[in-house]
N, C-alpha and C positions, 0 to 999 in steps of 0.2 A: 165409606161413602164420601162423596164430595159434591161440590156444586159444578154445574156444567153451563157453558154458554152455547146457545143454540142458534138456529138460522136467522132470527131477527137482527142479530148483531152484524151480519155480513154487510159490508159497505157503509156501516154506521160508525163503528169504532168510537163510540162516545166513551171517554175515559173516566166518567164519574165513578164507576166501579173500581177502577185502578186506584183512584184517590182515596176511596173508602176502605180498601183492603188493608187490614192491620199487619198482614204477613207478607205482602208484596208478591203474591202468587199468581197474578193475572198478567199474562204476557201478550204483547202485541205482535200480530203477524202483519201481512200486507193489507188484508181486507177484513180481518176479524180479530177478536181477542180470544184467548184460551186460558183456562184455569188449570194450573198444574195439580194433578190429582194427589200427589204425594206431599205437596207443600200446603195445600188448603187445609185449614183447621176447622172447617164446617161452621164458622161463626155466623154466616148468613148476612154479613154487613153489606155485601155487594148487591144482593138481590133487590132490595127496595129502591136503590138509587138508579137502577137501569131504566133509562127513559123508554126503551122499546120492549121491556119485559122479556129479555132474552136469557136471563139467568134462572136456573132451576136447580133444586136439590135433585141429585141423581135419580132418586125413586119417583120424582114428580115430573120428569121430562115428558111432555106430550108424546104420544106414540108417533105422530108424524115427524118428530125430530129426534127419535131415539138413536139414530145413527150418530148423532153428535156426542153421545156419551163416549163411545170408543174413539171418535175423531179428536176430542179434546186430549185424550191420552196419547194418541198417535202423533200429535204435534211435538211431543217431547221424546217419544221412544223410537221414531223412525227418522232416517235422513230424508228430508223433504226435497223436492225439486228446487234447485238453486242453493241448497245448503251443503256444506262440506260434510257434516256429520249430524247425528241426532243431538238435540239440545241436552237431553238428560235432565239433571237437576241442577240448574245454574245457581240456585240458592237465592233467588230474588230477581224479579223482573227489572228493577231499577238499574242493577249492574249491567245487565245484558243490553238494555235498550230495545228499540224496535227491531224485531227479527227480520222483517221484510219478506218473509215467505209464509205460505199457508199450506195446509193439507190439500191433497187432491180434491177432497169433497168441497172445500171452500173455493179453491181455485176454479173448479169446474161449474160452480154455481152461477146462474145468470145474475147479471148485475142488477142491483136495486136502484141504481142511480139513473 
């Protein structure tokens, strides 16, 4: 199990969770943040600092946002539009920097701004 970032993060991308994460497993796309399911150690440090309450333990993701469970994993396992290849396990978000791409679910989501 892992933590998941859901719909409320789209177009917000507040990095408080990134700063709090002790294992550097929260990656930045163009419009949203994504938690790497294999790098997350389930510590929960990210959840209480999220200002829009977008982070959930996988089993606690509200049904309306359940598609974000697979979507967070998809960010790492599939070559996304605009990316050369799948990210895989880069071993930390800080080394990678801002990916600048999103999953089709996030890309196609109406703007919150």
